Every structure is written in structure tokens, then in C-alpha cells.
C-alpha positions, 0 to 999 in steps of 0.5 A: 468274185463279182465282175463288172461285165453286166454294165456293158461296154463302150468305146474309149477312142479306139479301145472298147472298155467295160463301163465300170472302171476304177479311179485311183485318186483315193490311193494317195494319202488324205487330201490326195496328198502324200503316201497312203495310210496302208500301202499293202491295202492300196496295192490290193485294191488295184489288183482286185479291181483288175481281177474283177474285170476292170479294164480302164483305170483313171489316174494322174501324176499329180495325185500324191504327187507321183504316188498313185502312178507308182502304186499302179505300176507296182501292182500291175506291171507288166500290164494286161494287154486289155488295160487302158490307163487314162491319166491327166495333165494341166495341174500341179500340187503346191507344197501345201497340197493346193491344186495349181494350174500347170499350162505352159508348154514346158509344164505339159511336156514334163507332166507327160514325161513324168506320167510315162516314167512313173507308170513305166510306159512308152506311150500313154493310152489316153491323156486328159487335158485338165483345164484349170481356169477355175479349179472348182469348176469349168470356166470359159476361155480358149484352150487351144494353146495347151491342147496344141502342145498335147496334140504335138506330143500325140504326133510324137507318139508319146500320147495315143489318144486325147481327152478333156477334163473340167471343160465347157461345151464351147471348149469341147467344140473348140478342142474337136477342131484341133484334135480328135477327142475321145472322152470328156471328164467333168463333175456329174452325178445324180445331184449335179446335172449341169452336163445333161445336154453335153452328155447327150450330144457326146453320145450322138457322136460316140464320145465317152463321158466320164463323171468325176465325183460320181458319188459326190467326191469329198462331200458324199451324196446324201438324200432321203430319196436316194436312201429310200430307193436303195433300201427298196432295191436291197442296195446301198445308196452309193450302189443306187447312185452308180446304177443311175449313172449307168442307166443315164446314158450309154456313153457314160464310163464310171470311175468310182474310187476307193482305197478299200477292197470292201468298198470296191466290191460294193461298187462292182456289185452296182453293175448288176443293179437294174433300176426300175422306171419309178426308181429312176423317176424318183432319183431324177427328182433329186437334182430338180428339187435342189435347183428350186 
């Protein structure tokens, strides 16, 4: 079995984790809503990830809702001592599967309690506050009020460490004046590079950056250049895209998600793929060409 240790490690707050983790979103049903098509396969993927060396898993109780956390608990509890489970709050699901803000103090407290119960934990390792001013991307506005609620829960011992998701650089700065921020989780990949400056700034301060949709999300990355680079290296396009992220900055932690053991193994193999300089230069041009 291939392992992920070739990717190296980085600090996630006061925990050291391997840089290639696992994102649990796809364990839920279509549209991240309802149960998985194959429950046994979902459990197998989670167990295989940990067996291969994954020591941080990204999840949320609004995936399903409640589905992925319960699957993680069934698959892995009692949890390995080195496993860091990162969850997020700040959103909820409508009856039609829509993604809605859940920012009130009552909603945030209930979300933490739901995550604790469904994961079977007494304290959450890392909780990302998902900002939902715009569900489709970061939008400016003060995040002090919901973050203060999360900081209070941290002082109560229900949350160990705090991160942010779907935020602007100004919101990161505001948040760091309220609480210690251990990670930022935003949309980023080789074709969507709006956070380049933020990644570099966080790296200087030892703060992890966790790209969601590292492979494009619901619209997978497609590029002739990516396909050509991958073929030249004997890899798949998605492996090349993950390898590019790992070489982009040392503070990037990856959480590619899948409900397939075969795809999980492909993602893990990307940890050992080293891109030569000419391949990196070619992939760097993908975002530049799309912005023209």
C-alpha cells in the first residue's frame, strides 16, 4: 500500500500532520445531501485513508446533513491518537439541499454540539468558521460576532483550535485580532489562484492553508496543458494537479475527497510525484491564460 509521507508535514496549530489529508464531503449522497449510494464503500474509503497514513480528515455536520460525521465515527472510533478531525460550522442545509447561512449564536452553539455528538467526541480538534455572506465565494464584512461565539466555545473546552473558511484577507486579519487562527480554508487550485498573496503571507506566519476544491470540485479541472504535463510524467491529470499544490507552498495541506478506494489510492500516489521546473512553469500558465 502506498503511503502519503512523501508529501512531508506541516503544523495544524499545535498538531503536526502529513500534508495530504482526506476530505469527507463526497461520502454523502449526490449533491452532498442524503446517505451514500454504497455505505460499505464509504466506510472502506475512510478506513483505507487512515491505514495509508492520513492523519487529518476534513468534515462537517452539514454534509448530509449529519451523514459524514456518523460514517467517520462508525469507521474509525475509537480514533487513533494522531488523528486530527477538522470540522466546520456557519452553514446549514435547506430541505431542498440548498446551502444557507447559520450565523446566530444559537445556531453556532448547536452546530458544535451536533458535531460533538455525531463524531462521538468531547472536544473538537479544529473548527473552521465558514463565512456565508456569499455561498459562492468570499465577500467582505465583519466576522467578529460569530467568531466571538466560537472563541467562547473554545474557552469552554468544546473547541481546541479555530480556523476560517471562505474568507477574505481582511477577514483573516480581523479574526487574528480576536482568536488564534490555525488554518484558512478557501477555494484554490491551479486554475483558481486568487489567494496567492494570502497563501504566502500565511506561510510566513506558520499558518496552514487548506484549498477546497483542489481538483475543481463539482466542475473537475480540464486543461490540455494539464493533460500533456501529466502524460509526460506518467501520471493522471488530477495527480499532477495535486502535486502542483504540494509544491506551490509548504503550508498547503490538501484534503482531496472521494468515495472510491481506487481514486483514494490515486490521490495518495500524488504525494510521491515531483514536478520538474518546466512542468511547474507550464501549469502556472493555466491560470494566467484563463485570466486574459
